[in-house]
N, C-alpha and C positions, 0 to 999 in steps of 0.2 A: 247669891245667884238665885238660890232656891226661893227666896223671898220675893225676887223680882218675877219669877215665873208664877208664883203664887198670886201676886197683885194682878198679873196679867189674865190669869185664869179667872179670878174674882171677876175682874172687869168685863170679861168677855161673857161670864154667865150672867152679870147683871145686865149686860147690852142685850142679851138674848131674850131675857125675862122682860125687859122693858118693850122690846120690839114685839114680842108675842102679846103684850098687854096693849100697845097702841093699835096693832093690827086688830086685835080683838074687839077694841072699841069701834074701830071704823066698820068693823063686819058684824056688829052686834043686832043690826036691823036697819030699815029704811032711815036715811040721813036727809035732814032739810036742806041739803046743798049738792051740787054736781059732783061727778067722779073727779074733775080736775080739781076742784076746791078742797075735795077730801085727801087728794094726794098732797096738795099744799099744806095742810095740817099735818098729815103724816110727817113731812119733810121737817117742819117747824119743831115738832114735838121730838124728832130724833136727833136733832142736832147735838144737844148736850151729851148724849150717849156716844155719838160718833167720834166726839172730840175727846170725851173721857178714855174711851178704848184706844184711840190713837195715842194718847200720853201713856198709858199703861204699857202699851206694845214699844213704845220709843224708849221705855227703860230696859229692855232686854238688849243683850249683845247683838242680837239679829234685827233689832228695832229698824235701823237706816235701810238694810236691804229690804225688810218687809214693806217699810214705807214707800221706798221708791217703785217697787213694783205694783203696790196698790196706786200709786201716783199714775203709773203708765195706764193701768186699767180704768182709772177715773177719767183720764184724758181722752181714751178711746169712747167712753161711754157719754162724756159730758160735751165735748167739742162738736162732733158731728149733729147731736140732737139740739145744742144750743144755736148752731147755725141754721138749722132748719127751722127752729121756732122763729129766729129773727127775721130770716128771708121770707118765710111764710107769711109772717105779718106785713112786711113791706109789699109783697107781691100780691097779698090777698089770695093766696093758694092753699087749699086744705087737701090733707092726704085722703087716700081711698080708704082709711082706717080711722077710728076715733082718735083725736087729737091728743086725748089725755095719755094714751099710749106712748106718745113722743116724750111728753112730760114726764111721764113715769121713769122712763129710762135716765132722762136727764138729772131727775132728782136722785136716782141710784147713783149716778156717777158723781154728783155733787156730794153726797155723803161720803162716798169711797175717797174723794178729794180731800174732805175736811178731815178724815181719819188719817190720810196718809200726811197731810201736812202737820197734824198734831204729832204724828210718830216721829217724822223727820226732825222737827224743830226740837221736841224733846230729845232725841238721841244726839243731836249736835249739841245742845246745851249741857248734857251730861258728859260730853267728851272733851277733850283738851285739843282736839283737831281744829284749827283754825286757818288750815293751809289754802281753803277755798276764798279767803278774804285778802284785799290788799293790804300789806302791812303798813302801820301808821307811817306817814311821811314818804311813802313810795309811790305815790299816785303818778308824778311826772315820769319816774324811772319806768313803771308799768306801761304808760302811754307810749313809751319809746319802744316797748316791747310788743305792743298791739301793732304798731306802725310797721314793725319789721315782719309780722305775720300776716298782715294783710296786702293785696296788691297796691301798689304805688298810686294808680289812678284813683282808688277809693280814699287813699290816706291824704293825698296833696291838699284838698280843699281844707282839712281840718288842722293842717300843721300849725298855721298861724293862729288860729283861733284858740287852740288848746295849749299852744306854746310848746309844741314838741321840738326838741333840739335833733334834727336829723343827722347833724355832723357828728354826734357822739355815738359810740358803738352800741349796738342793742345788747341788752343785758341776757344772761344766760336764764332760760326758763326753768322753773322748779317742778313740782308735782303736776301742776296744771299750767296750761298754756296761757299767756297773758290775755288772749282774747276771752278765755273762760272768766279770768279773774275779773276782768274790767268791764267786760259787755255779758257774756252769758249768765253767769251766776246772779248778777244783781237784775237782769231782765227776767230771769225765773222768779226770783224772789219778789221782786215789785209786782209783777203782774199775778202771781198766786195769792200774795197779800191783798191785793186789790180786789180780786173776783171773790176772794172768801169773805172780806168784810161787806162787800155790797150785796153779796148773795145771803148773808146772814140777815142783813137789813131787810131785803126783799121777802125773806122767809117768814120773819117775825112779825110783818105786818098783819099776818091771819092771826095771832096770838095776842099782839099789843098794839094800840093806836101809833102810827108812825106819820109824823106830818107830810102833807102832799108834795112840798119842795123838796124834802128828804128823799122821799121816795122817788121823785123824779131824776135827781142826780144819782142816786144809786143804781137805778135801771140803767141811765146812760153810761155811767162809768162800768157798770157790770158788762155791758156789751164791748165797751173799749178794751176792757181787759181781756175778754174772749177773743177779741181779734189780736191783741199783743200775744196771747197764748198761741193762737193759731199760727202767727208768724214765727214765734220761737220754735214751735214743734218743727216747721221746715227748717230753720236754721240748725237746730239739732239733729235732723236728718242728715244735712249737708255736712255737719262735723263727723257724725258717724261713718259716713260713706267714705270720708278720707281716710279713715283708720282701718274699717272693716271691709275686707275683700270679698265676703261671701255674697254669692248672686241671690240667694234667698233675702237677705237683708236688704239688698238693692231693690229687689222687686216689690218689697213690702213698702219701701220708702218711695217707690215710684207710683205705687198704687194711690198712697196718701196724697202724694203731689197731684195726681192727676185729679182726684176729688176736690183738693184745694183750688185747682184751676177753675173748677166748675163754679165753686162759691166766688172766686175772684170775678168770673164773668157776670154773675147776678149783683155783686157789689157794684161793678162798674155800670152795668145797666140800670139798676135802681137808683143810682146816683142822680139821673136826671129822667129816667123813664117811669119810675115808680110814683103815684100820686101821694103815697105817705111821706116818702123823703122830701118831696117839694113842700108838703104841708109843714114839716118839721123845721125847715128852713135851710139856710145856706151852710151853716156848721155841720148838719146831718149829712148834706150832700158831699161837702169836702171831706168828711171823715170816711164816708163810703168810697170816694175816689181814690183817698190816699191808701186805705186798707186794701182795696182791690189791686192797685199797682203793686203795693208792696208783696201781697200774697202771690200773685201773678210771677213777679219776679224771682222770688225765693222758689217757688214751685218749678218753674223752668229751669232754674239753676241744679235743683235736684235731681231732675229729669236728665238733665245734660251730662250730669257726673255719672249717672248709671249708664247712659247710651256709650259714653266715651270708654267706661271700664268694659263694658260686654264687647265693644269693638276692638279694643286692644288685646282683650283675652283672646277673641276669635282669631285675630292676625297673628298673636302669638303661638 
């Protein structure tokens, strides 16, 4: 136990020294590039240290809890700023303050997410807990469990496609719901892996040559991953509201959903009203349309849940 804390302390000290050195280089005098490019270089140089610190923290008993809290902070910093960057480019709108401020906050969120992802993966790898995975050979049984947890109107179109036997009795759930096992956890895992890999590729282009085609797909998939995360955050808020009855939690979820509605509006408008989307082609327009509709539906569902809770609480 003491050795793990020692490793984490050394990693934290090393990260601090590395961060001070990187910042010192950036502030050592006039640089031959803009503030935006300077921040890009800072991000690229900091990636190995964020990952290393995450691995060290993940070795601690509290590593998973620290990683999850850091993950939430990273999402709060990274998702809104990333959405603003993307929409600002689509709509050709500039903020009333230097744009590098938005990028700077986004990069801080990205480093926090890298730290959290490394910490969570390390903690899971070191533990024997695999209860968040569908057991081998149990996918059909788990799909039947998901079907029992969701409204019938949502399940019905997929019964034949997925081969779900609705005549069999639904299995008893374990530590996690079948929706979490089959949908929620894989959704989180895939979207975080995608945004991490593509984000690292985009950042490293400032230190190493990256082929144009690779950079194009990395940028495209990075935006797609951000939309997937935005959708999953709303879905997660929906799950939280089902079990947490505190009004403060519902109010925060509703504020996030309201902001997501604004993002959905601009996605839908940009699909056909923005020149940038039109130039990028039909694929970009369809992606904006599908993303906007999905975000709007989940946001409205979260708001509806909170309104119904407040109404029932008042009536009771």
